[in-house]
C-alpha positions in Angstrom: -9.1 108.9 -59.2 -9.9 112.2 -57.5 -10.7 110.6 -54.2 -7.5 108.4 -54.4 -5.4 111.6 -55.1 -6.5 113.3 -51.9 -4.8 110.6 -49.8 -1.7 110.0 -52.0 1.1 112.2 -53.1 4.4 112.1 -54.9 7.2 113.9 -53.1 9.1 116.4 -55.2 12.4 118.3 -54.7 11.0 121.7 -55.5 8.7 124.0 -53.6 5.0 123.4 -53.6 5.2 119.7 -54.0 2.0 117.6 -53.9 2.6 116.3 -50.4 3.0 119.8 -49.0 -0.2 120.9 -50.8 -2.1 118.0 -49.3 -0.7 118.3 -45.7 -0.5 122.0 -45.1 -4.2 122.8 -44.7 -4.4 120.2 -41.9 -1.4 121.3 -39.8 -3.4 123.5 -37.5 -5.9 120.8 -36.6 -3.5 118.4 -34.9 -1.3 119.0 -31.8 1.5 116.8 -33.1 2.9 115.8 -36.5 5.7 113.2 -36.9 7.4 112.8 -40.2 9.9 109.9 -40.8 11.8 109.2 -43.9 14.7 110.0 -46.1 15.6 113.2 -48.0 12.3 113.4 -49.8 10.4 113.5 -46.6 13.1 115.9 -45.2 12.5 118.3 -48.1 8.7 118.2 -47.4 9.3 118.8 -43.7 11.6 121.8 -44.4 8.9 123.3 -46.6 6.2 122.7 -44.0 8.3 124.3 -41.3 8.7 127.4 -43.4 5.0 127.9 -43.4 4.1 126.4 -40.0 0.8 128.1 -39.0 1.9 128.8 -35.4 4.5 131.0 -33.9 7.7 129.0 -33.3 8.7 129.2 -29.7 11.5 126.6 -29.5 13.3 123.9 -31.5 15.5 120.9 -31.0 17.8 119.2 -33.4 20.1 116.1 -33.2 23.6 117.1 -32.0 25.2 115.6 -35.1 23.6 115.4 -38.5 24.6 111.8 -39.3 25.4 110.3 -35.9 23.1 112.0 -33.4 19.9 110.0 -33.9 20.0 108.0 -30.7 21.1 110.9 -28.5 18.3 113.0 -29.9 15.8 110.2 -29.0 17.3 109.9 -25.5 18.2 106.3 -26.3 21.3 104.3 -25.3 23.5 102.8 -27.9 23.9 99.1 -28.0 27.3 98.1 -26.5 28.4 96.5 -29.8 26.9 97.4 -33.2 25.6 94.3 -35.0 27.5 94.3 -38.3 25.9 91.1 -39.4 22.4 92.7 -39.2 23.4 95.2 -42.0 23.9 92.3 -44.4 20.3 91.1 -43.7 18.6 94.4 -44.2 18.6 97.3 -46.6 21.2 99.3 -44.9 23.4 101.0 -44.1 25.4 100.5 -47.2 28.0 103.4 -47.2 28.8 105.9 -44.4 26.8 104.1 -41.7 28.4 100.8 -42.5 31.9 102.1 -41.6 30.7 104.6 -39.0 28.5 102.6 -36.6 25.4 104.3 -35.2 25.6 106.8 -38.0 23.2 107.2 -41.0 23.9 107.0 -44.7 21.6 110.0 -45.0 23.3 113.4 -45.4 21.9 116.8 -45.2 19.0 116.1 -42.8 18.8 115.4 -39.1 16.2 114.8 -36.4 14.4 118.0 -35.8 11.5 119.2 -33.6 9.8 122.6 -33.7 7.4 123.6 -31.0 4.6 126.1 -31.6 2.9 128.5 -29.3 -0.3 126.5 -28.9 1.2 123.5 -27.1 1.8 121.8 -30.4 4.8 120.5 -32.3 6.1 119.1 -35.6 8.9 116.6 -35.8 11.1 114.9 -38.4 13.0 111.7 -37.8 15.7 111.1 -40.4 15.4 107.5 -41.4 17.2 106.5 -44.6 15.9 103.1 -45.4 12.6 101.2 -44.9 14.5 98.6 -43.0 18.0 99.2 -41.6 20.2 98.6 -38.6 21.9 102.0 -38.4 20.5 102.9 -35.0 20.6 100.0 -32.6 19.9 100.0 -28.8 20.2 97.3 -26.2 16.5 96.5 -26.8 16.1 97.3 -30.5 17.7 95.9 -33.6 16.6 98.3 -36.3 16.3 102.1 -36.7 12.5 101.7 -37.2 12.3 99.9 -33.8 14.4 102.6 -32.2 12.1 105.3 -33.7 9.1 103.4 -32.4 10.6 103.1 -28.9 11.3 106.9 -28.9 7.7 107.7 -29.9 6.3 105.3 -27.3 8.4 107.0 -24.6 7.1 110.4 -25.5 
């Protein structure tokens, strides 16, 4: 069980959660860290940022908390949002369903923090494992849009 525990963690809502304890010693050994997920990953990201081992020299956030995902990723919105796709996936189910190209997730937004050693850490706010909140002319799901953004980096 000990070896399994070093690669697995449960995200908590309070400081010093398991995931933070597992990840934080490794931050200085990689040039780039990408985190994607809902509020639980967002809390972990905020905690990691507070103890980031490099001097923070710049940052970038989505221009709008719930509706700025594609703009942050430098991706074009699809001309018409595919409402039918929402019925076939996990989301959106609330805010994003009535506000196209917006996320159901509140309180978190895409964020990048650059360090002074040519490194960075980034969080992409993705509410569901499979959703159609963020559609582009060439992608149908938020996950595909996130992949396209990362590929273009």
